[in-house]
C-alpha positions as CSV (number, residue, x, y, z in Angstrom):
1,X,-18.1,-20.8,15.1
2,X,-18.9,-17.3,15.5
3,X,-17.6,-14.8,12.0
4,X,-14.8,-13.5,12.2
5,X,-14.8,-10.9,9.9
6,X,-14.6,-7.2,11.7
7,X,-16.9,-5.0,10.1
8,X,-15.8,-0.8,10.2
9,X,-17.9,2.4,10.4
10,X,-17.0,5.4,11.5
11,X,-16.5,9.0,11.3
12,X,-14.7,11.6,12.9
13,X,-13.9,15.6,12.7
14,X,-9.3,14.5,13.2
15,X,-9.3,19.2,12.5
16,X,-8.1,19.1,9.1
17,X,-9.8,16.2,7.5
18,X,-13.3,14.6,8.5
19,X,-12.7,10.9,9.0
20,X,-15.3,8.9,6.1
21,X,-14.8,5.2,5.8
22,X,-16.8,1.6,5.9
23,X,-15.0,-1.4,5.5
24,X,-15.2,-5.0,6.5
25,X,-12.1,-7.3,6.6
26,X,-12.5,-11.0,6.5
27,X,-9.4,-14.4,7.2
28,X,-7.6,-11.8,5.0
29,X,-5.4,-9.2,4.9
30,X,-6.2,-5.6,4.2
31,X,-3.9,-2.6,3.0
32,X,-5.2,0.8,3.5
33,X,-2.3,2.8,1.7
34,X,-2.6,6.8,1.6
35,X,-0.2,9.6,1.3
36,X,0.6,11.3,5.1
37,X,-2.5,13.1,7.1
38,X,-4.9,10.9,4.8
39,X,-6.4,8.9,7.9
40,X,-5.2,5.7,7.8
41,X,-3.6,5.4,11.2
42,X,-6.8,7.1,12.9
43,X,-8.3,4.3,11.4
44,X,-6.5,2.2,13.2
45,X,-6.6,4.3,16.5
46,X,-9.8,3.8,17.1
47,X,-10.0,0.1,16.2
48,X,-7.9,-0.6,18.9
49,X,-10.1,1.4,21.3
50,X,-6.7,4.5,21.6
51,X,-9.7,7.1,18.9
52,X,-12.8,7.2,20.7
53,X,-14.9,8.2,16.7
54,X,-17.7,10.7,16.7
55,X,-20.0,8.3,15.4
56,X,-20.1,5.1,13.7
57,X,-19.8,1.3,15.1
58,X,-17.4,-1.1,14.8
59,X,-17.9,-5.2,15.2
60,X,-15.8,-7.7,15.6
61,X,-15.8,-11.6,15.9
62,X,-19.7,-10.2,15.8
63,X,-19.0,-9.0,19.8
64,X,-20.1,-4.6,19.2
65,X,-16.7,-3.2,20.0
66,X,-18.2,0.1,19.6
67,X,-21.2,1.6,19.4
68,X,-21.9,5.7,19.4
69,X,-26.0,4.5,19.3
70,X,-25.5,2.4,21.9
71,X,-23.4,3.9,23.9
72,X,-20.6,0.9,23.4
73,X,-17.4,1.1,24.1
74,X,-14.8,-1.4,25.1
75,X,-11.6,-0.7,26.3
76,X,-8.7,-1.7,24.8
77,X,-7.6,-4.2,26.5
78,X,-11.7,-5.7,26.2
79,X,-11.7,-5.6,22.6
80,X,-8.4,-8.9,22.3
81,X,-7.0,-6.5,19.1
82,X,-3.1,-7.1,18.1
83,X,-1.3,-4.0,17.3
84,X,2.1,-3.5,16.1
85,X,3.3,0.3,15.8
86,X,5.7,1.2,12.7
87,X,9.1,1.6,15.7
88,X,7.2,-1.7,17.4
89,X,6.9,0.5,20.7
90,X,8.8,-2.2,22.1
91,X,10.0,-1.4,26.2
92,X,13.0,-0.8,26.4
93,X,14.2,-1.5,30.2
94,X,12.3,-5.2,29.4
95,X,13.8,-8.4,28.1
96,X,12.3,-9.8,24.6
97,X,11.2,-12.7,26.6
98,X,9.1,-10.3,28.8
99,X,8.5,-8.3,25.7
100,X,6.0,-11.5,24.4
101,X,5.0,-12.3,28.5
102,X,3.4,-8.7,28.9
103,X,1.2,-9.2,26.2
104,X,0.1,-12.7,26.7
105,X,-3.6,-12.8,27.4
106,X,-5.0,-11.2,31.7
107,X,-6.5,-14.6,32.1
108,X,-4.7,-16.2,35.3
109,X,-1.5,-18.4,33.9
110,X,0.7,-20.5,36.1
111,X,4.4,-19.6,36.1
112,X,5.0,-23.0,33.9
113,X,2.3,-21.9,31.7
114,X,3.1,-18.4,30.8
115,X,7.1,-19.6,30.7
116,X,5.9,-22.8,27.6
117,X,3.5,-19.8,26.2
118,X,6.5,-17.4,25.9
119,X,8.1,-19.6,24.6
120,X,6.6,-21.7,21.6
121,X,5.8,-18.0,20.5
122,X,9.4,-16.9,20.0
123,X,9.7,-20.1,18.6
124,X,7.3,-19.5,16.2
125,X,8.9,-16.3,15.1
126,X,12.3,-17.3,15.5
127,X,12.8,-14.7,18.2
128,X,14.1,-18.0,20.9
129,X,18.1,-17.0,20.3
130,X,17.2,-12.8,21.8
131,X,15.2,-13.8,24.9
132,X,17.9,-12.2,27.1
133,X,18.4,-9.6,24.5
134,X,17.5,-5.7,25.1
135,X,15.2,-4.2,22.1
136,X,18.9,-1.1,21.5
137,X,20.9,-4.7,21.6
138,X,19.6,-6.1,18.5
139,X,18.3,-5.6,14.9
140,X,15.7,-3.3,13.2
141,X,14.2,-6.6,11.3
142,X,14.0,-8.5,14.9
143,X,12.7,-6.0,16.6
144,X,10.4,-5.9,14.1
145,X,9.6,-10.2,14.9
146,X,9.5,-9.4,18.4
147,X,6.5,-6.5,18.3
148,X,3.9,-8.9,16.4
149,X,5.2,-12.0,18.9
150,X,4.6,-9.4,21.6
151,X,1.0,-9.0,19.3
152,X,-0.1,-12.2,18.4
153,X,0.8,-13.6,22.6
154,X,-2.9,-11.3,23.1
155,X,-4.5,-14.4,21.4
156,X,-6.5,-11.5,18.7
157,X,-9.3,-11.9,17.2
158,X,-7.9,-8.9,14.4
159,X,-4.4,-8.2,14.2
160,X,-3.4,-4.1,13.1
161,X,-0.2,-3.4,11.5
162,X,1.2,0.7,11.4
163,X,4.0,0.8,8.9
164,X,5.9,-2.5,10.1
165,X,8.4,-2.3,7.0
166,X,8.9,1.8,6.6
167,X,11.3,2.0,9.4
168,X,13.5,-0.8,8.1
169,X,17.1,-1.0,5.4
170,X,16.0,-1.9,1.5
171,X,17.4,-5.6,2.5
172,X,16.1,-5.5,5.7
173,X,12.7,-4.8,4.4
174,X,12.7,-7.7,2.1
175,X,13.6,-10.3,4.9
176,X,10.8,-9.2,7.0
177,X,8.2,-8.6,4.1
178,X,8.8,-12.3,3.4
179,X,9.2,-13.4,7.0
180,X,5.6,-11.4,7.8
181,X,4.4,-13.3,4.5
182,X,4.4,-16.7,5.5
183,X,3.1,-14.9,9.4
184,X,-0.2,-13.8,8.1
185,X,-1.1,-16.7,6.1
186,X,-0.3,-19.1,8.7
187,X,-2.3,-17.2,11.6
188,X,-5.9,-15.8,9.0
189,X,-7.1,-13.8,11.4
190,X,-8.6,-10.4,10.3
191,X,-5.3,-7.8,9.2
192,X,-5.6,-4.2,8.5
193,X,-1.9,-3.3,7.7
194,X,-1.1,0.4,7.1
195,X,1.4,1.6,4.7
196,X,2.6,4.5,2.0
197,X,3.7,3.1,0.3
198,X,1.9,0.5,-2.3
199,X,5.7,-1.5,-3.4
200,X,4.9,-2.0,1.0
201,X,2.4,-4.0,0.9
202,X,1.9,-5.4,-3.0
203,X,3.2,-9.1,-1.6
204,X,1.1,-8.9,1.6
205,X,-2.9,-7.9,1.1
206,X,-5.4,-9.6,0.1
207,X,-7.3,-5.9,-0.9
208,X,-5.5,-2.5,-1.1
209,X,-7.7,0.5,-0.4
210,X,-6.7,4.1,-1.1
211,X,-7.3,6.7,1.3
212,X,-7.4,10.2,0.4
213,X,-7.8,12.9,2.8
214,X,-10.0,10.7,5.5
215,X,-12.6,8.3,2.5
216,X,-11.5,5.3,1.0
217,X,-11.3,6.8,-2.9
218,X,-10.9,3.0,-4.1
219,X,-10.2,-0.8,-3.1
220,X,-9.7,-4.0,-4.6
221,X,-6.3,-5.6,-5.6
222,X,-3.2,-4.9,-6.9
223,X,-3.2,-5.5,-9.7
224,X,-7.1,-5.0,-9.8
225,X,-5.5,-0.8,-8.8
226,X,-2.6,-1.1,-11.6
227,X,-4.8,-2.0,-13.9
228,X,-7.4,0.4,-13.9
229,X,-7.4,3.4,-11.2
230,X,-10.3,5.1,-10.6
231,X,-8.7,8.7,-10.9
232,X,-5.5,10.4,-11.1
233,X,-4.7,10.8,-7.8
234,X,-5.1,6.8,-7.0
235,X,-3.0,6.3,-10.5
236,X,-0.2,8.2,-9.8
237,X,0.2,6.8,-5.7
238,X,0.1,3.2,-7.5
239,X,2.5,4.2,-9.6
240,X,0.3,4.4,-13.0
241,X,0.2,7.0,-15.2
242,X,-3.1,8.4,-15.5
243,X,-3.7,11.5,-17.9
244,X,-7.6,12.8,-18.2
245,X,-8.7,14.6,-22.3
246,X,-10.7,13.9,-24.8
247,X,-10.7,11.4,-27.8
248,X,-11.2,11.7,-31.9
249,X,-10.9,9.4,-34.0
250,X,-8.0,9.6,-36.7
251,X,-6.4,7.7,-39.5
252,X,-7.6,4.3,-38.0
253,X,-6.5,5.1,-34.2
254,X,-7.8,7.8,-31.1
255,X,-5.9,10.4,-30.7
256,X,-6.2,12.0,-27.3
257,X,-5.3,15.3,-26.7
258,X,-4.8,15.4,-22.9
259,X,-5.7,18.8,-20.4
260,X,-1.8,18.9,-21.2
261,X,-1.8,20.2,-24.5
262,X,0.2,16.8,-25.9
263,X,-1.7,14.8,-28.2
264,X,-1.9,10.9,-27.6
265,X,-3.0,7.5,-30.1
266,X,-4.6,4.8,-29.0
267,X,-5.2,1.4,-30.9
268,X,-8.9,1.6,-28.9
269,X,-12.2,3.5,-30.0
270,X,-13.3,5.7,-28.0
271,X,-14.1,9.4,-28.0
272,X,-15.3,12.5,-25.9
273,X,-13.2,13.0,-22.4
274,X,-11.7,9.9,-21.2
275,X,-8.9,9.1,-19.1
276,X,-5.8,7.5,-20.2
277,X,-3.9,4.7,-18.4
278,X,-0.5,3.9,-19.2
279,X,1.4,1.6,-17.4
280,X,5.0,2.2,-16.7
281,X,6.4,-1.7,-17.7
282,X,5.3,-1.1,-20.6
283,X,6.8,1.8,-22.1
284,X,10.6,1.6,-22.9
285,X,13.0,4.0,-22.4
286,X,15.5,5.0,-24.9
287,X,19.0,7.9,-25.7
288,X,17.3,10.5,-26.2
289,X,20.6,11.6,-27.6
290,X,21.3,8.8,-29.9
291,X,19.3,8.1,-32.4
292,X,15.9,7.4,-29.8
293,X,12.5,7.6,-32.3
294,X,11.6,10.9,-32.8
295,X,9.6,12.6,-30.7
296,X,6.1,14.2,-32.7
297,X,2.2,13.8,-33.1
298,X,1.2,9.8,-33.1
299,X,0.1,8.4,-36.5
300,X,-1.2,5.4,-37.2
301,X,1.5,4.2,-38.9
302,X,4.8,4.9,-35.6
303,X,1.9,3.3,-33.8
304,X,4.1,4.3,-30.7
305,X,4.0,7.0,-29.1
306,X,7.1,8.8,-28.1
307,X,7.9,11.6,-25.4
308,X,11.2,13.3,-24.7
309,X,12.2,14.7,-20.9
310,X,14.9,14.5,-18.5
311,X,15.6,11.5,-15.7
312,X,14.3,13.1,-13.1
313,X,14.6,9.7,-10.8
314,X,15.6,6.6,-10.3
315,X,14.1,4.0,-8.2
316,X,15.7,-0.3,-7.4
317,X,12.4,-1.9,-7.0
318,X,13.6,-5.2,-6.4
319,X,15.0,-6.6,-10.6
320,X,13.4,-3.4,-11.7
321,X,14.5,0.3,-11.6
322,X,11.6,2.6,-11.5
323,X,12.3,6.3,-13.8
324,X,10.5,9.4,-13.4
325,X,10.4,11.6,-16.6
326,X,10.0,15.5,-16.9
327,X,9.0,14.6,-20.1
328,X,5.0,17.0,-21.0
329,X,3.5,14.8,-19.4
330,X,5.8,13.1,-16.0
331,X,5.5,9.1,-17.2
332,X,7.1,6.9,-15.2
333,X,8.4,3.8,-16.4
334,X,9.0,0.7,-15.4
335,X,12.1,-1.2,-16.3
336,X,14.8,-4.5,-16.4
337,X,17.5,-3.8,-14.5
338,X,19.5,-6.3,-16.6
339,X,18.1,-4.6,-19.5
340,X,20.8,-2.5,-21.7
341,X,21.4,1.4,-21.6
342,X,20.5,1.6,-18.1
343,X,23.9,2.0,-16.8
344,X,23.1,5.7,-18.0
345,X,19.8,6.7,-16.9
346,X,21.0,9.3,-13.8
347,X,19.4,12.2,-13.3
348,X,20.1,15.0,-15.3
349,X,19.8,12.6,-18.8
350,X,18.1,13.0,-21.8
351,X,15.6,10.6,-22.6
352,X,12.4,9.4,-25.7
353,X,9.4,7.6,-23.2
354,X,8.2,4.8,-26.0
355,X,5.5,2.9,-25.7
356,X,3.0,1.7,-29.0
357,X,-0.6,2.2,-29.2
358,X,-1.9,-1.0,-28.2
359,X,-0.7,0.7,-24.1
360,X,-2.6,3.2,-24.3
361,X,-6.0,2.4,-22.6
362,X,-8.6,4.7,-22.0
363,X,-11.5,4.3,-19.7
364,X,-14.2,6.9,-19.1
365,X,-14.6,9.8,-18.2
366,X,-15.5,9.3,-15.1
367,X,-13.0,7.3,-14.3
368,X,-11.4,9.8,-13.9
369,X,-13.2,11.6,-10.5
370,X,-12.6,10.4,-7.1
371,X,-15.0,7.5,-6.4
372,X,-17.2,6.4,-2.7
């Protein structure tokens, strides 16, 4: 049995950035996340054969799809790669059944075989009742299922999903994500999922790779990225608080003078340049006008850090709220939507962000710089 692993090594000049990535994907889902223009979608296009890289090689299921040195460049229709675009890219003038049938692998099939195969796929993706509908007559979530069904109809060796959830509203997104998670677990294909939001892929991906300016700056599980971001960029992108500073031991605690000049305390021992990580869920928020803990220099006696500032945004995420606070430095807290006092967490409200010294994690200064 052929190795199902997808091996990718690409270098390509994109104009504003130079794409330079190397990774492999087995029977799993790898999420490529990053800001717009980081090169994520270009990686997918190169794998699918819709963009010819300047240098590198792509191997899928032990079959060379592209090799610049050996001048191998299979056309898209010969690569057996399933690609789902952000908005589905369905043919508007074809019915759901016809869209799925278009994706059938182009080997000889009788009319009966094609009909049976389309029926099987429609049942699998729960779109059989939509068979005669046009794409403009079905919901966003249904269109996404149809697009995925059409991609799977090609009997792909690899599956590529470009922002499959970004065009959906919050309610539909949650439902489609659950369906997609089950589908990917069932297919067990090398899958690459592109997104600009870790929250969209956290429950879908086995591994996550963060891209910045055409390069992968850190990869690992979602938990690893949240626990130990390799840079301020990664921390900000995955939603973890990360600061740089200089640590000194004082009075039984480690005091860290941040680049902003603010001092925070940690129970961990360290000295010299460090990176500071504070997880959003370790921060509690208090009304700064109602007797909240006073902000001030950290100490062994207080056992906690306090920063005050105004709320700049409140974003619901499942049963929690992501609250951004314009303190110095700015922080993001994640609090339960059922927690006391959350009703007052509106934009402009003054709050105190509080966390224990024990929740201030310190990492070596070399973790504050992006890594290859």
